[in-house]
N, C-alpha and C positions, 0 to 999 in steps of 0.2 A: 078542838076536839074533827068537826070536819075535815081540817087541811090535814091532820093525821088519820085520817079513812082514806084521804085522795093518794096521799105522800104512799100508805102502803099499796091501795088500788096499783098504782102507776108501780112498783114494784114489784108486786105481781104479777102484772103483764107483763114487765121486763121479764124476768124472769121464763116466767110460762115463751114468748120470744124467744129467748135464747135455748129453751129446751126445745121450743120446735128447729131451729137451726142447728142446732145441732144433732138433731137425729137424725133432718133433711144430710145435712154433711156427712156422717156416716153411715146413711143409705146408701149414697150416692159411690162413697169410699168402697162398700161393702159390694155394689156391682163391679166397681170399675176392678179392682183386684181378683173380681172371679172373674171378667173376660180375660184379663191377663194370664190367668193361670189356664185357664181351657184354650185361647193361641199358643202362647209359648211354649216351645219344649223342642224333642228333636224332629218334630212334623207337627209345622205351622200351617194354625187354621183359622182363617180371616173371621172375624164378627158376622160379615155376614151369611159365611158358610155352617157358622156355627148356628145362629138362628134357623137357616133353613133346614138347617139337619133336627135341629130339635120339632120344629114343624113337623116333620117329613116323620119324624121319629112316632110322634104323639098319633100322626094318622095312622098312621101304616105302620109302624113297628121299628125296630133297628134294623137295616142291610149290611150286606157282608164288607162294603166296601170300608180299607183300614181308617180312613180317618174315622166313619162311624163307630167301629170297634174301639178305639182309643177314646171317644169323645165321651160314648155312654158305659163304659167296661171299664175304664183309666180315670179318667180325669175328674169327669163330673162325680160320682164317690167320693174321689179323694175329695174335691175342693169343698164340698156340703158335708163333708167329713170333717174339715178341719173347721169350718166357719159354725160348725156345731157343737164341736167339743174345747173350741179356742173360745166361745159365749158361753159355757159353762164350764169350763174351770177360771174362768174370770168374777160369775155369780159366785162358783164354792168360795173365791178368795173373800167376796167380800164377805158373806156372809163369817166368816173366820172374823174376818174384823171387826164388825159388829159385834162378835161373843167373846171375844176378848178384850173389843175396848183398845184397840191397837190397830194402829195405822200400818204397821209392818207385820202382821198377820200371812201367812201363804201357807197352801197345802206344800208346798216345797221347802220354802222356807223354815217351818214348824216340823219338818220330817215328814209330815203324813202320807206324802208321795211316793220317801223311802219306805215308808209302813206297807205301804200299798204291792208295791216292786217285792219287797222279802218275802211277802204269803207268799204273791202271784210264784213267785220264782221256788217257795219250797214246794206248793201244788203242782207247779212244771214237774218239778226236778224228781220226787220223793213220792206225790200221790196218781199225776197221771197213768204210771204205770200200770198201776191198781184198778183207776176209776175209768179208761181206756181213753179215747181221743178226748182234751176238751171245749167243750163251746165257750162263744164268746160272752153267753151268760154265767157262765161257771166261773170262767177267771172274773168278772167284773163279782163277781159272791165274795170271789178273794181278797181283792183288789179292795170290796166292802169293809172284808173284817181286815185286812192290816188298817186300815183308815181309821177304824176305831179305835183298833187296838192305841196306834202311836195318839191318837186324838186325845184318848182318855189319861195317857200317861203324860204329857202333856198340860192338859188340865190341873192333872193332881197336883204340877208343880205350879199350875198359874195359882194357885190357891195360896200359896207361902213365897212365889216371889211376884210381888209389884213393879218391878224395874221391868220396861220394854229389852234393854239392853243384855238383861239377865235370859229373860225368856225365851229372844234372838238365839242368844249359846247354846242354850237349852235346846233347841228343840232343831238347833245344826247337827250338836253331840248325838240328839236321838238320828237325825238320818245320817251318820256316821257309823252308829253301832249297828242299825238294819244293813249297813251298803256292809257292813264286814260280817255280820251271818247272812246274809247272802251272797257272799264271797265263799262264804265258808262251808255253805252246801254246793256251790260250783266246785268244789275241790272235791265232791262225790260223785257228780254229775257223766254220765256219758259224753262223749264231745258232742253226739247231734244235739241233746237239752241244752248242752253248754252254746251252741252256735245257734240255737231259737232265742235261748236266755238271751244273750250276748244281745243277739239284732231287736229283741222286745224294748229292754235296757235301755239302748240307745237312744227312741225315743223316734217315731217316723208315721207320717202317713201314707207311704206305701205299703200296696199292696189292700187300698182299702176296698169295699166291696157292697153293691146295695142293701147287701144282710147287715152291715157291718152299721148302715147311714141307717137304716128302719130301729135298730136295736137301739144306736144315739138317741134316736127323735123318740123312740117311746119311752126312755128311761132319762134324759135329760131337760127336753121339754116341759115335761109335766111336772119336775123339780124347779123349771125357773116360773114356774105357775104360781107352783107353792112358795117358791120364795116372795112374789109379787104378793101373796095373799098375806103373807107377813108384813108388809108396808106398815099398818100405823103401829104394832106392838113393837118394831125395830123403831118411829117415831120417837115412842116413849121410852122405851129402854136407852137410849142415843144422849138421852136426859138424868140416867143415873138409876141404879137398879134400885135405889130408897124413892125414890122419885115415882119409880114404875109399879112397886109395889103400891104405895099410896094410890096410886090410881086404878087399883085392882087388876094391874097386870100380874096372871102366877107366873111366875117368873122359872121356875124349872121344866115346866111344861115347853114353855117358850125357848128356852135355853137346849132345849134336848130334842126340838125339830129343830129351830138351827144345826145343829153338830150334826141327825139325820142326814139331813138334807145338801150340807156340805160336803160331808164322806160321801153320799154318794153320787155327787156333778163329778167328785174327785177320782171318786173311783171307778167310774164310768170312762172317762177319759185316760187313768192309767193304763185300765186295762184294753183299753183300743188302741189306744196311741203309744203305749208308755208312758215312762215318766216326763214329764215337760215343766221344764222348769222358769222361774220368775213371773209367768204370765199373770197367779192369781193375786199376788200382790202387783204388779206394776199398774196393772190395765186399770184394775179401780180409782186407783189414784190418777190417772190418766183421765179419765170420766167428770172424774169431780171434780179437774180440774177444767177441762172444757166447761162444765156447766153452771161453775162456782155455787153450786145448791149442793145439800145434804140429803136434799130430800129422797127419804128411797126408791119407791117408784120410779122416779128418774132415774136416780145412781144405775140401780138395776139392768133398766132399759137401756141405758148410757153403755154399761159393763158387757151385755150381752153381747151388742153392735159392736162397741169395741174389740174384743176378745176377736170375734167372727175377722174381722180384717186384722189382728194384729195377727193371728194363726195361718189366716191366708197367703199375709206378705210376707209370714218368715219362711212359709212352704215354699212360696216360688223364687225365693232365693236357697234354700236348701239346695234343692233340685235342679236351679240352672246356673246358677255362678258358678260351680268348679265340674260341670256334666260332662262324659256321661258319671263323675261322681260324683254320689247326692251326702250331703254334709245331712248330722242328727240333728231331727226340727230342734231339740232342745239345744244344743250350741250354736244354733240363732235366736232361738231366743233369748237366752243368757247374754248375750251380745247385744240385743237392743233392748234388755228387759233390767238388766244388772245396773246402768247407769240408773235410772230411773230409782231405782232403791236406795243407791247411793243417794242424788240430789236428796230425796226425801228425809232421809236417817242424816243430812247436813244441815238441809233446812233448820227441823224439829229444834237441833242440838243449840241451830244457831238463834231461833228464839224461846229455846230454857233459860239460856244463856241474858 
């Protein structure tokens, strides 16, 4: 008995040490990719200049030099927004995977991002002339409504369909339907609205402002903390819905909290940066693979940091590889995220056989 307890303690210490090492690694990678994003561009700014300008900006405010304006008005808001939204989208994907108990669930794959895009498109094309200029908060509300709508539809199908592959197909079909509705609305839109919607729908962190960063922080960070608060119920729910009920977990309120938090996080990302594909499904898998653990508190923490690293890296690729032409962020995330999803599906199919 004592030997088993010692073995459990050793395994626990090893897992804790691995978690600490992974978090340090992810924090170092995030710092590195942030520095690269700040330094690389049409105007090169060295790391020493960045630190000196940051200190000067904190003490005396932003000066009028070109480098300071580029750093504080363009690059810093953009990379901070990419880090926050990337982490939020990853946590959103993890919550959906917990909800559906399906490792291939995610906002983009299940059509949730397409639903948010559809409602935002309808709002921009048909409601904006009556409401006036829409604020980022208004776009987030529209995206939130679209996310909840498609989530409800997929949830209804999930009660009838137990096969993961079928659920994936249904999500993809819902995404196509939402895209078709969006394209239909574009047919009746003015040229100006078409250009705005097309640019937004491609997905980009370009044009980020400090107001966007503040709004994303005010919505996404509490959402992530809310997900952390659900760690114990998630651990119980992962063992099965029947077991969770026997342990006294109120399953319906818990599932409602998962859906609301996931929809809020993905809606915030979609409204501020446009639809971004494969981050919500690929990054949680990467985080679990790094940790070799399914402990929710650890996975959520690693998801947030990994998502920030992933999106900042993809944004760096998007704006520098073919500069001055900038790629859509969704294009780059698909290139790196889709192979992870394919690997997951092949590996799971192999294990089932």
